[in-house]
C-alpha positions as CSV (number, residue, x, y, z in Angstrom):
1,M,-51.7,-9.5,29.7
2,M,-52.7,-7.3,32.7
3,Q,-51.2,-3.8,32.6
4,K,-49.5,-2.4,35.6
5,T,-51.3,0.3,37.4
6,N,-49.6,3.7,37.1
7,V,-49.6,4.5,40.8
8,A,-47.5,7.6,40.2
9,A,-50.3,9.1,38.1
10,L,-52.9,8.3,40.8
11,E,-50.8,9.9,43.5
12,N,-50.3,13.0,41.4
13,A,-46.5,13.3,41.5
14,R,-46.3,16.8,40.1
15,P,-44.4,19.1,42.5
16,D,-46.3,22.0,44.1
17,S,-45.0,25.5,44.3
18,I,-42.6,25.7,47.2
19,P,-43.6,27.8,50.2
20,A,-41.3,29.6,52.5
21,I,-43.0,28.1,55.6
22,M,-44.1,24.6,56.3
23,R,-45.8,22.5,59.0
24,A,-43.6,20.2,61.1
25,A,-44.0,18.0,64.1
26,V,-41.2,19.1,66.4
27,Y,-39.9,17.0,69.3
28,R,-39.6,19.4,72.3
29,G,-38.7,16.9,75.1
30,Q,-39.8,13.6,76.6
31,N,-43.2,12.7,75.1
32,Q,-43.6,16.2,73.8
33,I,-44.5,16.7,70.1
34,S,-45.5,20.1,68.9
35,L,-47.1,20.9,65.5
36,E,-45.2,24.1,64.5
37,R,-44.6,26.3,61.5
38,V,-40.9,26.3,60.5
39,R,-38.9,27.4,57.5
40,V,-38.7,25.1,54.5
41,P,-35.0,24.0,54.4
42,D,-32.6,25.6,52.0
43,I,-30.6,23.2,49.9
44,G,-27.0,23.3,48.5
45,D,-25.9,22.8,44.9
46,A,-25.6,19.0,45.3
47,E,-28.7,18.5,47.4
48,L,-32.4,17.9,46.9
49,L,-35.6,19.2,48.4
50,V,-38.3,16.5,48.6
51,R,-42.0,17.0,49.3
52,V,-42.8,14.2,51.8
53,H,-45.8,12.0,50.9
54,S,-45.4,9.1,53.3
55,C,-43.2,8.5,56.3
56,G,-43.5,5.4,58.5
57,V,-43.4,5.6,62.3
58,C,-40.4,3.6,63.4
59,G,-39.8,2.0,66.8
60,T,-36.4,3.7,67.3
61,D,-38.0,7.2,67.0
62,L,-40.7,6.1,69.5
63,K,-38.1,5.1,72.0
64,K,-36.2,8.4,71.5
65,I,-39.4,10.3,72.2
66,E,-40.6,8.2,75.1
67,H,-37.2,7.9,76.9
68,A,-35.8,11.3,75.9
69,L,-32.7,9.7,74.4
70,V,-31.7,12.8,72.4
71,A,-31.8,16.5,73.1
72,P,-34.6,18.6,71.6
73,P,-35.6,20.2,69.3
74,R,-35.6,17.7,66.4
75,I,-37.9,16.6,63.6
76,F,-38.0,12.9,63.5
77,G,-39.2,10.5,60.8
78,H,-36.8,8.7,58.5
79,E,-38.8,6.1,56.5
80,I,-39.4,8.7,53.8
81,A,-40.9,8.6,50.3
82,G,-41.9,11.6,48.3
83,T,-41.4,13.8,45.3
84,V,-38.4,15.9,44.3
85,V,-39.5,19.5,44.1
86,K,-36.1,21.2,43.8
87,A,-32.7,19.9,42.7
88,G,-29.3,21.7,43.3
89,K,-27.6,22.9,40.1
90,N,-24.9,20.1,40.4
91,V,-27.5,17.3,40.7
92,A,-27.7,15.2,37.5
93,K,-29.4,12.1,38.7
94,F,-32.7,13.6,39.8
95,A,-35.1,16.3,38.7
96,P,-38.3,17.9,40.0
97,G,-41.2,15.5,39.7
98,D,-39.1,12.4,40.4
99,R,-40.6,10.1,42.9
100,V,-38.0,8.8,45.4
101,A,-37.5,6.9,48.6
102,L,-34.7,8.0,51.0
103,Y,-32.2,6.4,53.3
104,H,-31.0,8.7,56.0
105,H,-27.6,7.1,56.7
106,I,-24.8,6.1,54.3
107,P,-21.3,5.0,55.5
108,C,-18.0,6.3,54.4
109,R,-16.9,2.9,53.1
110,R,-13.3,3.7,54.0
111,C,-12.9,3.4,57.8
112,F,-12.0,0.4,60.0
113,F,-15.7,-0.5,60.6
114,C,-16.6,-0.1,56.9
115,R,-13.8,-2.5,56.0
116,K,-15.3,-5.0,58.4
117,K,-18.7,-4.3,56.9
118,L,-20.0,-3.0,60.2
119,F,-21.5,0.0,58.4
120,S,-23.8,1.1,61.3
121,Q,-20.7,1.5,63.5
122,C,-19.0,3.9,61.1
123,E,-18.8,7.5,62.5
124,F,-19.8,9.0,59.2
125,Y,-22.8,6.7,59.0
126,R,-24.1,8.2,62.3
127,R,-24.5,11.6,60.6
128,T,-28.1,11.9,59.5
129,G,-28.3,13.0,55.9
130,T,-32.0,14.1,55.8
131,T,-33.5,17.0,57.7
132,A,-36.4,19.3,58.0
133,G,-34.6,21.7,60.4
134,F,-32.8,21.8,63.8
135,E,-30.4,18.9,64.5
136,P,-30.8,16.5,61.6
137,A,-33.0,13.6,62.7
138,G,-34.7,12.4,59.6
139,G,-37.2,15.1,59.0
140,G,-40.0,13.0,57.5
141,F,-42.6,14.3,60.0
142,A,-42.7,17.6,58.1
143,E,-43.9,18.7,54.7
144,Y,-40.5,19.0,53.1
145,V,-37.1,17.5,53.7
146,R,-33.6,18.4,52.7
147,V,-31.6,15.6,51.3
148,M,-27.8,16.1,51.7
149,D,-25.3,15.4,49.0
150,W,-24.1,12.0,50.2
151,I,-27.6,10.8,50.5
152,V,-28.4,12.1,47.0
153,Q,-25.4,10.1,45.7
154,E,-26.0,6.8,47.4
155,G,-29.2,6.9,49.5
156,T,-31.9,8.1,47.1
157,V,-33.9,5.5,45.2
158,P,-36.2,6.1,42.3
159,I,-39.7,4.7,42.7
160,P,-41.2,2.8,39.8
161,D,-44.5,4.1,38.5
162,D,-46.5,1.1,39.6
163,V,-45.2,1.3,43.2
164,S,-46.9,3.6,45.8
165,F,-45.2,6.0,48.1
166,E,-46.4,3.9,51.0
167,E,-44.8,0.8,49.7
168,A,-41.5,2.6,48.9
169,S,-41.4,4.0,52.5
170,F,-40.6,0.4,53.6
171,L,-37.2,0.3,51.8
172,E,-35.1,1.3,54.9
173,P,-37.0,-0.9,57.4
174,L,-36.9,-3.9,55.1
175,N,-33.1,-3.3,54.6
176,T,-32.6,-3.5,58.4
177,C,-34.3,-6.9,58.4
178,L,-32.2,-8.2,55.5
179,K,-29.1,-7.0,57.3
180,A,-30.2,-8.9,60.5
181,L,-30.6,-12.1,58.5
182,E,-27.2,-11.6,56.9
183,T,-25.7,-11.0,60.4
184,A,-27.4,-14.1,61.6
185,A,-26.0,-16.1,58.7
186,L,-29.4,-17.5,57.8
187,E,-29.2,-20.5,55.4
188,P,-31.9,-21.9,53.1
189,G,-33.8,-24.7,54.7
190,E,-33.2,-23.5,58.3
191,V,-36.0,-23.2,60.8
192,A,-36.2,-19.7,62.2
193,V,-38.5,-18.6,65.1
194,I,-39.4,-14.9,65.2
195,Y,-40.7,-13.4,68.4
196,G,-43.2,-10.7,67.6
197,Q,-45.3,-10.4,64.5
198,G,-45.8,-6.7,64.5
199,P,-44.8,-4.6,61.4
200,V,-41.1,-5.4,61.8
201,G,-41.6,-9.0,62.7
202,L,-43.8,-9.5,59.7
203,L,-41.2,-7.8,57.5
204,M,-38.5,-10.1,59.0
205,M,-40.7,-13.2,58.5
206,Q,-41.2,-12.4,54.9
207,A,-37.6,-11.6,54.3
208,A,-36.5,-14.9,55.9
209,V,-39.1,-16.9,53.8
210,S,-37.7,-15.2,50.7
211,E,-34.3,-16.6,51.6
212,G,-35.6,-20.1,51.9
213,A,-36.1,-20.5,55.6
214,K,-39.0,-22.2,57.3
215,V,-40.4,-19.6,59.7
216,V,-42.4,-19.9,62.9
217,G,-43.9,-16.6,63.8
218,L,-44.9,-15.9,67.5
219,D,-47.3,-13.3,68.8
220,F,-50.0,-12.9,71.4
221,M,-52.4,-11.2,69.0
222,D,-54.5,-13.6,66.9
223,R,-55.0,-11.1,64.0
224,R,-51.3,-10.7,63.7
225,L,-50.8,-14.5,63.7
226,E,-53.5,-14.9,61.0
227,L,-51.7,-12.3,58.8
228,S,-48.3,-14.0,59.5
229,W,-49.6,-17.3,58.2
230,K,-51.2,-15.6,55.1
231,L,-47.9,-13.9,54.3
232,G,-45.8,-17.0,54.4
233,A,-45.1,-18.2,57.9
234,H,-44.9,-22.0,58.1
235,R,-46.6,-21.8,61.5
236,A,-48.0,-18.9,63.4
237,L,-48.3,-19.6,67.1
238,N,-49.4,-17.9,70.3
239,P,-46.9,-18.9,73.1
240,E,-49.7,-18.6,75.8
241,R,-51.8,-21.2,73.9
242,D,-49.6,-23.3,71.8
243,N,-46.7,-25.7,72.7
244,V,-44.0,-23.8,70.8
245,T,-41.2,-26.1,72.0
246,S,-43.0,-29.3,70.9
247,I,-44.0,-27.8,67.5
248,V,-40.6,-26.5,66.7
249,G,-39.1,-29.8,67.9
250,N,-41.3,-31.7,65.4
251,L,-40.0,-29.5,62.6
252,T,-36.3,-30.1,63.5
253,E,-36.1,-33.8,64.6
254,G,-36.1,-32.6,68.2
255,R,-33.1,-30.4,67.9
256,G,-34.7,-26.9,68.2
257,A,-34.7,-23.9,65.9
258,D,-31.5,-23.0,64.0
259,L,-32.2,-19.3,64.6
260,A,-34.4,-17.2,66.9
261,I,-35.0,-13.5,66.3
262,V,-36.3,-11.3,69.0
263,A,-38.3,-8.6,67.2
264,T,-40.2,-7.5,70.3
265,A,-39.0,-5.3,73.2
266,D,-40.5,-7.8,75.7
267,H,-37.4,-9.0,77.6
268,R,-39.0,-12.4,78.4
269,A,-38.6,-13.3,74.7
270,V,-34.8,-13.3,75.0
271,Q,-34.7,-16.2,77.5
272,A,-37.4,-18.0,75.6
273,A,-35.3,-17.6,72.4
274,Q,-32.3,-19.0,74.2
275,T,-34.3,-22.1,75.1
276,I,-36.0,-22.7,71.7
277,V,-32.8,-22.8,69.6
278,R,-30.7,-26.0,69.2
279,R,-27.2,-26.5,70.6
280,G,-24.9,-24.3,68.5
281,G,-27.9,-22.2,67.3
282,R,-28.2,-18.4,67.2
283,V,-30.3,-15.8,69.0
284,L,-30.4,-12.4,67.3
285,L,-31.6,-9.3,69.2
286,F,-33.3,-6.8,67.0
287,A,-35.5,-4.6,69.2
288,Q,-33.3,-4.0,72.2
289,T,-32.1,-0.5,71.5
290,V,-32.6,1.5,74.7
291,P,-29.2,2.3,76.3
292,G,-28.7,0.8,79.7
293,E,-31.4,-1.9,79.3
294,M,-30.4,-5.0,81.2
295,I,-31.8,-8.4,80.3
296,P,-31.0,-11.6,82.2
297,V,-29.6,-14.4,80.0
298,D,-28.5,-18.0,80.8
299,A,-24.8,-17.8,80.3
300,S,-24.4,-21.5,80.4
301,R,-26.4,-21.8,77.2
302,I,-23.9,-19.6,75.5
303,C,-20.8,-21.3,76.9
304,V,-21.8,-25.0,77.4
305,E,-24.4,-25.3,74.6
306,E,-22.5,-22.9,72.3
307,K,-25.5,-20.9,71.5
308,Q,-24.6,-17.5,70.0
309,L,-26.2,-14.3,71.2
310,I,-25.8,-11.6,68.6
311,G,-27.3,-8.3,67.6
312,S,-28.0,-6.3,64.5
313,Y,-28.8,-2.6,64.1
314,S,-29.8,-0.4,61.2
315,A,-29.3,-1.0,57.5
316,S,-26.6,-2.0,55.0
317,V,-25.7,0.1,52.0
318,E,-24.8,-3.2,50.2
319,L,-28.4,-4.5,50.6
320,Q,-30.2,-1.5,49.0
321,E,-30.8,-3.1,45.7
322,N,-32.1,-6.3,47.2
323,A,-34.5,-4.4,49.4
324,A,-35.8,-2.5,46.4
325,R,-36.1,-5.6,44.4
326,L,-38.2,-7.4,47.0
327,I,-40.6,-4.5,47.5
328,F,-40.8,-3.3,43.9
329,M,-41.4,-6.8,42.6
330,R,-43.7,-7.4,45.6
331,K,-41.8,-10.5,46.7
332,V,-42.3,-9.0,50.2
333,N,-45.8,-7.7,50.7
334,V,-45.6,-4.4,52.6
335,A,-48.9,-3.0,51.5
336,R,-50.7,-5.5,53.8
337,L,-48.8,-4.1,56.8
338,V,-50.2,-0.6,56.7
339,S,-53.1,-0.3,59.1
340,H,-53.4,3.4,59.8
341,R,-52.6,6.6,58.1
342,F,-52.5,10.0,59.9
343,A,-52.2,13.5,58.8
344,L,-49.3,15.5,60.3
345,D,-51.4,17.2,62.9
346,L,-52.5,13.8,64.2
347,L,-48.9,12.5,64.7
348,P,-49.3,12.3,68.5
349,E,-52.3,10.0,68.0
350,G,-50.2,7.9,65.5
351,I,-47.4,7.7,68.0
352,R,-49.7,6.6,70.8
353,L,-51.1,3.9,68.6
354,A,-47.7,2.7,67.4
355,S,-46.4,2.6,71.0
356,H,-49.5,0.8,72.3
357,P,-50.7,-1.4,69.5
358,S,-54.1,-3.0,69.3
359,E,-55.4,-6.1,67.6
360,N,-56.3,-3.9,64.6
361,S,-53.1,-1.9,64.4
362,L,-49.8,-2.6,62.5
363,K,-47.8,-0.1,60.6
364,V,-48.6,3.6,61.1
365,I,-47.9,5.9,58.2
366,I,-47.8,9.7,58.5
367,Q,-48.8,11.6,55.3
368,P,-47.9,15.3,55.6
């Protein structure tokens, strides 16, 4: 029987001595990221200090930086995995040396929206619970991050020894995909078309396959299509070259897809998605997160053809265990999605690459 590799030992999880000053990539305004020296955050009695090992570059942070959607200064980065280096005296669940992945939002579970399971609309959920200083904004683009008490209680996940920090940093983004599929009411056996096979689209594709769907992945980059097929897509197609409508029709007795997910910011995909789904089908928007963005839709398809147009944003606290299971048991292959790793001082280069992907780029990971 093959033994599991002890990834924790390979990554040397022992905590370093804690300095007073650390390096951090500070957002100073539109398209301005400055590598600065800031104080290591103090923690409270019920909080943790985590040494960041890996932090994924997320599209929502890219949009905040590019479009100046929030006021500076902030330290972004919320797809965090690292090692506990200090625990408050009232923390019983974790100790220095523990390897953990972090969520940065947890709902109150009591308000109107939580009772409706609309967790991302909860006011308390919108409070960011991890920070490296300034207005809390994740903090993963720094060497150390403070984990506030409610995140310690419900948003901190132990990492098994045979799972890498990089893999664990995908917990939150995979959770957002699982929530999207739950919102879209995906059923086993349905045909789902996913527009965009970048890092998020490939996560979404694998999650949909794990739930029994037959997935058609669409992208313009052939290397992404090749990986989509290898990771489980039933078909991987280029809309500029392949007759997507005909192929999907052959899979559905001519009806059209049951579900289309728009995992690309390209607004043209929304109209295409409305066309590709069957009467009574669903179109889910997943990448349209810039306030004020207007996209033309065919309203008659919604009214006359009863096609639903829905959205999904952020993660669900109720799906944390499932996200961890899929990654830790490698039911969803996240390791194959990492294409580039950058040190903290090269974060601007990582942001440029993530914002303007190439044939060879997928997920960008920052390793402070």
